[in-house]
Structures are given as structure tokens and as C-alpha cells.
N, C-alpha and C positions, 0 to 999 in steps of 0.2 A: 373563546377566551384566550387560547394560546395566542392568536392572532392579536389580540387586543394587548394583552400583556408584552408582546414584542413590540408593538406601537408605542406602548408608554416608556418601556425600556429604551428605545431607539429615539424617540423623540422627547426628551426630557422637559425641554422648555420650548413649547409652541409658540410661533409667532406668525406674523403675516406672511402668507405664501403658501404654495400648494403641497409640496411635499413635506414639509415639516410644519404645517400650520393648520390651515382651515379644516381640511379633509381627514387629518388625524384628530383633531377636536371633535368634528360631528361624529367620528366613527366611535369614539371613546363615549361620547355622552350618549348617543343614541343606543349604544351596547350596554350601558349603565355600568361601565367599568368603575368609573368614579361617581360620586354624587355632584350635584351640580355646585354645591359650595365649596368643592375640594379647591386646595390650594394650587393644583394643577390647572384648572379652570380659572381660578383667580388670577394667576399669574399670567395666564394667556390673556385674559381681559386687559389687564394693566398694560401690558406690551401692546396690546390692539390700540388702546386709548392714546397711547403716546404716539404710535405711528399714524394713526387718522389724525390727531391733532397736528403733526407736522406736514404729513402728505396731502391732506386736504386743503391746507392753506398755501402750499406751494402750487397745487393744481389750480386753485382759485376758481372752482367752479360750483359753489355752493353744496360741498359735500362730497364731491366726486372724488374719487382716489385714483384716477387716471383720465386723462383728456379724452380718450377715445376707447377705454376698455372698460366697460360696465361690469363685466364679470368679476371685476376686483371688488366692487362693492357688493354684488350678488354673493360672490363667495364667503365674504365677511358676515354678511347678514344671516346667512344660512348657519354658519358656525355658531355666532351669537344667539341666534333664537333656539337652538339646541342645547345651549347653556342657560337659558331662560334670561338673557339680556335684551335690552330694549335698543333696537337699531337707530330709533329716532333720537337718541341721546347717547352718543359715545364721545365722551370727552365734550368739545365745544361744537360737535356736529352732529346734525341728522342726516343719516346714510341713506335714507329713504328720497330726500328733496330731487336728486338728479335724476330721478326715475319719471319725473313729470316730463321730461324731454325724451320722446319717442326717437328722434334722430340720434341721440347719444346711445341709446339702448341699442339701436340696431347697426350700429357701426362695427359690430363684430358679427353681423350676419345672423344666422339662426343660432348660433352659441349663445351669443348675448342676450337674445329675446328668450330663449328657453330657460335660461338661469336667471333672468330678471322675472319671470313669472313666477318662477319656484321661489325665488326669494321672497317676494311680495306676499306670497301664500304661506310663508313658513309661520307669519305671527298676524294674520290678516291686516297687514299693513296698508293703509289708505294713502293714494296719490292725490293731490289737488285737481288733477286733470282725472276725472272719473273714467275716461275712455281707454286709458293706457293698458289695463288688463285685457279689453277686448281687442286693441291694438297687436297686442302680444299674440293673442289666439289666432288671429285673421292671418298675421305674417306667417305663423307655424303652419297654419292649414294651407296657404298659398304655396308654400315652400314644399309640401309633400310630393314625392315623385310617384310617376304611375304605378310602380312596383308597391307603393305603400309607405315605403321607408323615407327616411332623411338621411343627409350627410353634409358635412361642412363644405364640400366641395364635390364636384362632379355631377355624375346622376344614377349612382349606384348607391343603394341603401348601406348606410353602416349602422351595425346593430347599437353599438354605444349611443349614437345621436338619436337612434330611432327610440331605443329605451328612454333616453331623457325626454324627448319630445312627447312622449306618452306620459312620464311622470308630470310633466308641466300640465298637460291637458286633463289629466284625470279629475281635477275638482271641477272641470266644465262639462263633465260627461253626458249632462242632461240637455245640451245643445246638440240639436239633431245633426248639425255638419261635424260635430266633435266626435259624437257616437260613430258616426259613418267612417270618419278618418281613424279612429282608433281600431275599429274593426280591420280594416285594410292593414294598419301597422302590424297588429297581431299576427294576421295571416303572412306578413313579409317577414315577421321575425321567426314564425314556426317554419317558413320556406327556406331561411338561410342558415337555420341551426343544422348543425352537424350531427352525426349518429352518436356521438359522445355526450350531447347536451351543450356544447360550447359552441363558440362563434369564429 
């Protein structure tokens, strides 16, 4: 509660962005610090509509907010879902449409793919290309290291990326290969955890 109060006091007008935008909105929404109809979230949504209308028009890629960074769309979708807003209708744009292009999703490597899968699953969003989710799953599985983890680069497991990969894969745990990969990842996280519980 103290952390959420600090976030709310520090980020008084959240807008598009990581530090003073989507992650703050997500934290306060999931922590139920404000109700979803609170002016705090309404203000954020209105600012996002303005941003999306301008940015998507300038990028000119059917709802993409960046030519090569799918995480911009993913981050906004995750935040919007947390406050009960539909990402298929944000101003004049459908933020899900660009996810029909897997090449665009994978431009950012493992990070783009992980967050795309999480974003699509925040509200069971459908893509016209029904193979997109499985393409994301397969990409994540193929990128797993021998030690069971994942990283943005290199060949040593990073606890943050490994945990995010697990979060993205969690809804698909009934797939045998996903369950197997998850077990390896849990073992990896346990192995690299320090004695104080951190990483």
C-alpha cells in the first residue's frame, strides 16, 4: 500500500511510456489502489487515445505504435486490459491488428515475443492469423538455454527474462513441451537465486 501510494503521488498524470506510464497504471490497477472508473485511469486512457491516434497515423502500419518495437503496443495493451479497456478500439485504432505479422513481433527478439504473448492473453484477444500464439510459444521454447533460462542476449540465464518467459508460457502449460520447459526454468531460477531470496 505504501508503494502504491508513492507511485500515485509521484506519477500524477500517467501517459505513454515505461517509467511514468503503463507499469504504474498496471501496478495501481492490479493492486486495486483506485477503482477502474477513477479519474486517474480515465485521464491516462484519454491521453493514450490522443497518443495512439497521432502515433499510429505517423507510423502508418495499421495500428502499430513503432515500426520495429512491438513492445510499445504490448505494454499499452497490458495496461489497458488492467483498467478494463478494449485494445481493439483505442481512438481510431485497433492495437491488436499489427500482431498478425510475426516478423514485426520478433523484431525485438525474445522480449518482443514474450510481451506479445502476454498482451494477447490479457483479454483473450484474437488475431486473424490464428497461428500467432503458437508461433510465439515455439519461438520462446526454441530460445531456451541449456540451463533452462532465457536472456535478452548472451547464453547465461537472466532471472527477469526467465520469469517473464514463464509468465508468458503459463496459460499453455498443458502442452507437453511447455511443461517440460517450465520445469527446467523453475530449476534454473532456483539455482541462480541467492541465499537472501533475491537474484
